[in-house]
GUSE-577705 format. One line per 10 residues: for each residue x, y, z of N, C-alpha, C, O, CB. Coordinates in nm, 4 decimals, decimal comma. Each point is the difference from the previous one (the first is absolute). Glycine has a CB too. Layout:
REM GUSE-577705
X/Y/Z/X/Y/Z/X/Y/Z/X/Y/Z/X/Y/Z; ...
This chain:
REM GUSE-577705
11,6817/11,0041/11,8144/-0,1325/-0,0171/-0,0575/-0,0068/0,0794/-0,1304/0,0618/0,1055/-0,0135/-0,1661/-0,1393/0,2436; 0,0288/-0,0186/-0,3243/-0,0179/0,0672/-0,1282/-0,0834/0,1262/0,0170/-0,0840/0,0089/0,0896/0,1012/-0,2294/-0,2082; 0,0072/0,3177/0,0319/-0,0828/0,1203/-0,0017/-0,1252/-0,0273/-0,0831/-0,0068/-0,0985/-0,0736/0,2111/0,2477/0,0997; -0,3021/-0,0615/-0,0134/-0,1225/-0,0140/-0,0792/0,0314/0,0051/-0,1498/-0,0602/-0,0734/-0,0784/-0,0722/0,1790/0,2653; 0,2251/-0,0206/-0,2263/0,0397/0,0070/-0,1423/0,0583/-0,1318/-0,0480/-0,0296/-0,0449/-0,1107/0,0736/0,2893/0,1368; 0,0386/-0,3060/0,0567/0,0592/-0,1279/-0,0380/-0,1071/-0,1082/-0,0111/0,0050/-0,0835/-0,0904/0,2094/0,1499/0,2030; -0,3097/-0,0650/-0,0223/-0,1099/-0,0965/-0,0059/-0,0804/0,0199/-0,1281/-0,0324/-0,0968/-0,0689/0,0212/0,0907/0,3209; -0,0211/0,1315/-0,2838/-0,0756/0,0286/-0,1218/0,0765/-0,0453/-0,1238/-0,0596/-0,0532/-0,0936/-0,0485/0,2481/0,2080; 0,2385/-0,1743/-0,1155/0,0817/-0,0391/-0,1149/0,0079/-0,1516/-0,0169/0,0161/-0,0488/-0,1119/0,1158/0,2573/0,1431; -0,1431/-0,2832/0,0785/0,0147/-0,1457/-0,0050/-0,1333/-0,0747/0,0090/-0,0018/-0,1230/-0,0007/0,2253/0,1522/0,1035
-0,3334/0,0430/-0,0945/-0,1303/-0,0642/0,0207/-0,0339/-0,0989/-0,1107/-0,0461/-0,1105/0,0286/-0,0290/0,3146/0,0913; 0,0966/-0,1671/-0,2445/-0,0310/-0,0915/-0,1108/0,0849/-0,1257/0,0069/-0,0492/-0,1102/-0,0246/-0,0145/0,3054/-0,1169; 0,1907/-0,1792/0,1748/0,0884/-0,1162/0,0116/-0,0468/-0,0919/0,1126/0,0096/-0,1222/-0,0119/0,1826/0,2588/-0,0760; -0,2425/-0,0789/0,1968/-0,0536/-0,0810/0,1097/-0,1198/-0,0812/-0,0474/-0,0081/-0,1204/0,0242/0,0879/0,2910/0,1423; -0,1716/-0,1045/-0,2335/-0,1219/-0,0663/-0,0477/0,0325/-0,1085/-0,1014/-0,0624/-0,1061/-0,0010/-0,0659/0,3166/0,0406; 0,2270/-0,1831/-0,1253/0,0369/-0,0957/-0,1045/0,0913/-0,1116/0,0503/0,0371/-0,0889/-0,0766/-0,0608/0,2728/-0,0871; 0,0601/-0,1797/0,2922/0,0842/-0,1048/0,0569/0,1449/0,0077/-0,0446/0,0693/-0,1015/-0,0050/-0,2694/-0,0398/0,0138; 0,2459/0,2615/-0,0412/0,1347/0,0176/-0,0536/0,1037/0,0385/0,1051/0,1178/0,0145/-0,0328/-0,2239/0,0512/-0,1791; 0,0650/-0,0489/0,3368/0,0938/0,0402/0,1050/0,0573/-0,1220/0,0703/-0,0665/-0,1026/0,0148/-0,0597/0,3167/0,0166; 0,2501/-0,2007/0,0111/0,0622/-0,1039/0,0802/-0,0569/0,0016/0,1411/-0,0789/0,0876/0,0356/0,2882/-0,0712/-0,1736
-0,1689/-0,1131/0,2166/-0,0525/-0,0147/0,1356/0,0246/0,1244/0,0848/-0,0920/0,0486/0,0657/0,1299/-0,2940/-0,0834; 0,0843/0,2975/0,0175/0,0324/0,1151/0,0841/-0,0828/0,1227/-0,0401/-0,0538/0,0691/0,0866/0,2869/-0,1598/-0,0556; -0,2436/0,1179/-0,1599/-0,0787/0,1139/-0,0470/-0,1473/-0,0180/0,0340/-0,0670/0,0943/0,0420/0,2316/-0,0576/-0,2271; -0,2143/-0,1580/0,1666/-0,1405/-0,0295/0,0306/-0,0299/0,0222/0,1481/-0,1040/0,0558/0,0350/0,0996/-0,2228/-0,2224; 0,0948/0,1237/0,2733/-0,0183/0,0193/0,1440/0,0040/0,1476/0,0373/-0,0786/0,0445/0,0836/0,1816/-0,2683/-0,0432; -0,0122/0,3007/-0,1013/0,0044/0,1447/0,0269/-0,1280/0,0678/-0,0455/-0,0516/0,0886/0,0681/0,3003/-0,0920/-0,0923; -0,2997/-0,0379/-0,0904/-0,1258/0,0562/-0,0500/-0,1138/-0,0335/0,0965/-0,0787/0,0877/0,0357/0,1608/-0,1079/-0,2745; -0,0911/-0,1045/0,2806/-0,1085/-0,0420/0,0890/0,0078/0,0709/0,1348/-0,1030/0,0331/0,0586/0,0990/-0,2554/-0,1728; 0,1250/0,2458/0,1635/0,0170/0,0737/0,1252/-0,0544/0,1420/-0,0160/-0,0750/0,0480/0,0849/0,2789/-0,1868/-0,0265; -0,1663/0,2048/-0,1662/-0,0483/0,1360/-0,0216/-0,1517/0,0009/-0,0138/-0,0671/0,0849/0,0588/0,2842/-0,0244/-0,1699
-0,2716/-0,1539/0,0342/-0,1448/-0,0045/-0,0214/-0,0755/-0,0261/0,1300/-0,1123/0,0475/0,0174/0,1530/-0,1291/-0,2499; 0,0199/0,0069/0,3230/-0,0639/-0,0266/0,1295/-0,0049/0,1260/0,0867/-0,0845/0,0117/0,0888/0,1641/-0,2495/-0,1011; 0,0102/0,3304/-0,0138/0,0094/0,1197/0,0831/-0,0563/0,1248/-0,0667/-0,0211/0,1008/0,0674/0,2201/-0,2015/0,0364; -0,2238/0,0965/-0,2335/-0,0415/0,1199/-0,0730/-0,1331/-0,0254/-0,0710/-0,0052/-0,0683/-0,1023/0,2470/0,1360/0,0710; -0,3470/-0,0127/0,0862/-0,1344/-0,0205/-0,0545/-0,0120/0,0532/-0,1431/-0,0652/-0,0622/-0,0839/-0,0265/0,0768/0,3165; 0,1539/0,0996/-0,2605/-0,0077/0,0584/-0,1341/0,0615/-0,0909/-0,1057/-0,0591/-0,0216/-0,1058/0,0670/0,2476/0,2093; 0,1082/-0,2782/-0,0757/0,0659/-0,0898/-0,0950/-0,0759/-0,1323/-0,0120/-0,0101/-0,0563/-0,1090/0,2315/0,1624/0,1642; -0,2742/-0,1548/0,0556/-0,0779/-0,1240/-0,0039/-0,1218/0,0185/-0,0909/-0,0337/-0,0893/-0,0777/0,1109/0,0289/0,3118; -0,1424/0,1752/-0,2244/-0,1153/0,0283/-0,0870/0,0438/0,0120/-0,1454/-0,0683/-0,0490/-0,0900/-0,0467/0,1664/0,2799; 0,2289/-0,0523/-0,2130/0,0514/0,0149/-0,1357/0,0246/-0,1368/-0,0634/-0,0415/-0,0249/-0,1131/0,1465/0,2446/0,1768
-0,0380/-0,3072/0,0089/0,0302/-0,1333/-0,0537/-0,1293/-0,0790/-0,0205/-0,0127/-0,0719/-0,0991/0,2378/0,0738/0,2145; -0,3198/0,0101/-0,0246/-0,1289/-0,0691/-0,0177/-0,0716/0,0504/-0,1248/-0,0582/-0,0793/-0,0740/0,0400/0,0488/0,3229; 0,0218/0,1610/-0,2730/-0,0630/0,0553/-0,1199/0,0721/-0,0464/-0,1257/-0,0636/-0,0276/-0,1017/-0,0103/0,2270/0,2333; 0,2056/-0,2080/-0,1250/0,0765/-0,0475/-0,1147/-0,0305/-0,1470/-0,0274/-0,0119/-0,0404/-0,1157/0,1932/0,2074/0,1666; -0,1940/-0,2466/0,0542/-0,0385/-0,1411/-0,0181/-0,1382/-0,0105/-0,0654/-0,0209/-0,0812/-0,0901/0,1592/0,0173/0,2918; -0,2309/0,1459/-0,1561/-0,1345/0,0007/-0,0570/0,0045/0,0394/-0,1470/-0,0626/-0,0652/-0,0836/-0,0331/0,1216/0,3086; 0,1682/0,0484/-0,2567/0,0113/0,0445/-0,1393/0,0612/-0,1093/-0,0871/-0,0451/-0,0231/-0,1122/0,0685/0,2608/0,1903; 0,0787/-0,3042/-0,0266/0,0645/-0,1086/-0,0736/-0,0985/-0,1136/-0,0265/-0,0054/-0,0533/-0,1108/0,2257/0,1144/0,2147; -0,2973/-0,0975/-0,0030/-0,0989/-0,1070/-0,0156/-0,1089/0,0392/-0,0986/-0,0418/-0,0815/-0,0824/0,0883/0,0073/0,3161; -0,0926/0,1983/-0,2258/-0,1053/0,0454/-0,0919/0,0497/0,0056/-0,1439/-0,0734/-0,0356/-0,0922/-0,0279/0,1677/0,2782
0,2241/-0,0883/-0,2057/0,0577/0,0028/-0,1349/0,0119/-0,1415/-0,0546/-0,0298/-0,0246/-0,1169/0,1563/0,2352/0,1723; -0,0829/-0,3035/0,0291/0,0108/-0,1400/-0,0434/-0,1372/-0,0542/-0,0394/-0,0123/-0,0696/-0,1008/0,2114/0,0364/0,2522; -0,3018/0,0646/-0,0731/-0,1346/-0,0475/-0,0311/-0,0527/0,0642/-0,1280/-0,0657/-0,0665/-0,0800/0,0235/0,0314/0,3243; 0,0700/0,1618/-0,2638/-0,0458/0,0692/-0,1202/0,0650/-0,0583/-0,1244/-0,0596/0,0004/-0,1077/0,0243/0,2074/0,2417; 0,1568/-0,2576/-0,1195/0,0705/-0,0606/-0,1121/-0,0343/-0,1462/-0,0190/0,0574/-0,0663/-0,0864/0,1245/0,2269/0,1241; -0,2750/-0,2122/0,0419/-0,0406/-0,1389/-0,0121/0,0922/-0,0962/0,0708/-0,0128/-0,1211/-0,0179/-0,0881/0,1802/-0,1954; 0,1941/-0,0091/0,2938/0,0921/-0,0869/0,0720/-0,0471/-0,0172/0,1438/-0,0683/0,0865/0,0549/0,2587/-0,0124/-0,2024; -0,1538/-0,1845/0,2067/-0,0254/-0,0214/0,1421/0,1003/0,0837/0,0786/0,1132/0,0167/-0,0452/-0,2031/-0,2525/0,0046; 0,0521/0,2891/0,1569/0,0993/0,0658/0,0842/0,1086/-0,0991/0,0365/-0,0282/-0,1176/0,0231/-0,1453/0,2757/0,0674; 0,2961/-0,1120/-0,0851/0,1207/-0,0791/0,0164/-0,0037/-0,1228/0,0862/0,0227/-0,1091/-0,0521/0,0796/0,3143/0,0166
-0,1294/-0,1956/0,1638/0,0235/-0,1111/0,0897/-0,1227/-0,0856/0,0258/0,0106/-0,1225/0,0060/0,1638/0,2589/0,0964; -0,2878/-0,0757/-0,0872/-0,1162/-0,0730/0,0458/-0,1253/0,0636/-0,0599/-0,0141/0,1222/0,0043/0,1327/-0,1876/0,2103; -0,2095/-0,0142/-0,2702/-0,1210/0,0576/-0,0594/-0,0839/0,0829/0,0967/-0,0746/0,0879/-0,0433/0,0740/-0,2802/-0,1091; 0,0116/0,1659/0,2824/-0,0779/0,0765/0,0970/0,0739/0,1249/0,0473/-0,0458/0,0681/0,0917/-0,0629/-0,2804/-0,0199; 0,2225/0,2425/-0,1335/0,0829/0,1132/0,0405/-0,0758/0,1328/-0,0074/0,0083/0,0812/0,0921/0,1918/-0,2072/-0,1718; -0,2730/0,1478/-0,0281/-0,0742/0,1250/-0,0146/-0,1030/0,0154/0,1115/-0,0127/0,1079/0,0578/0,0468/-0,1177/-0,3061; -0,1073/-0,0960/0,2787/-0,1002/0,0070/0,1062/0,0666/0,0305/0,1341/-0,0537/0,0772/0,0795/-0,0923/-0,2397/-0,2053; 0,2612/0,1033/0,1512/0,0707/0,0257/0,1259/0,0466/0,1450/0,0070/-0,0080/0,0630/0,1055/0,0816/-0,3031/-0,0976; -0,0255/0,2924/-0,1186/0,0441/0,1393/-0,0029/-0,1180/0,0919/0,0240/0,0092/0,0944/0,0784/0,1767/-0,1528/-0,2365; -0,2963/0,0314/0,0913/-0,1187/0,0825/0,0178/-0,0500/-0,0064/0,1438/-0,0417/0,1016/0,0557/-0,0185/-0,1392/-0,2955
0,0641/-0,0804/0,3000/-0,0406/-0,0135/0,1404/0,0873/0,0844/0,0911/-0,0501/0,0684/0,0893/-0,0314/-0,2991/-0,1369; 0,2147/0,2258/0,0247/0,0920/0,0793/0,0823/-0,0256/0,1485/-0,0153/0,0148/0,0760/0,0957/0,1552/-0,2557/-0,1169; -0,2084/0,2216/-0,0986/-0,0252/0,1422/-0,0234/-0,1399/0,0414/0,0423/-0,0313/0,1190/0,0027/0,1918/-0,1274/-0,1909; -0,2456/-0,0896/0,2216/-0,1340/0,0312/0,0470/-0,0978/0,0335/-0,1104/-0,0992/0,0689/0,0237/0,2031/0,0103/0,1815; -0,0771/-0,1277/-0,3269/-0,0882/0,0246/-0,1118/-0,0796/-0,1252/-0,0324/0,0543/-0,1104/0,0045/0,1045/0,2822/-0,0939; -0,2875/-0,1567/0,0564/-0,0766/-0,1176/-0,0438/0,0529/-0,0464/-0,1351/0,0389/0,0810/-0,0841/-0,2447/-0,0024/0,2104; 0,2067/-0,2091/-0,1456/0,0563/-0,0551/-0,1238/-0,0745/0,0471/-0,1229/0,0613/0,0204/-0,1048/0,0120/-0,2185/0,2323; -0,2040/0,2160/-0,1174/-0,0754/0,0430/-0,1160/0,0229/0,1443/-0,0374/-0,0236/0,0376/-0,1148/-0,1427/-0,2036/0,1756; 0,2112/0,2476/0,0311/0,0274/0,1387/-0,0280/-0,1230/0,0877/-0,0085/0,0119/0,1199/-0,0253/0,1856/-0,1977/-0,0909; -0,3182/0,0199/0,1371/-0,1214/0,0793/-0,0122/-0,0586/0,0372/0,1358/-0,1124/0,0496/0,0087/0,0684/-0,1622/-0,2256
0,1213/0,0883/0,3229/-0,0443/0,0373/0,1330/-0,0886/-0,1020/0,0684/-0,0488/0,0250/0,1102/0,0662/0,2044/-0,1856; -0,0394/-0,3445/0,0122/-0,0827/-0,1043/0,0602/0,0847/-0,1055/0,0639/-0,0529/-0,0962/0,0558/-0,1228/0,1389/-0,2224
């Protein structure tokens, strides 16, 4: 199994779809077992989506990706607590 350091080092590659099948499966296994790393990757996905939106680009895979990420993190989409 990958260490937390290895997961952190490869998190961007996972999000960008740059990992092969074996690496992706090892990452997903670790994320399923490590709450801290799962939160880290979720935060990185959120940051990536927000940066894309700030630059006027759609988030990579699906326009509803940001809303799904926010839902998983338990944040209201508007960010104002409503």
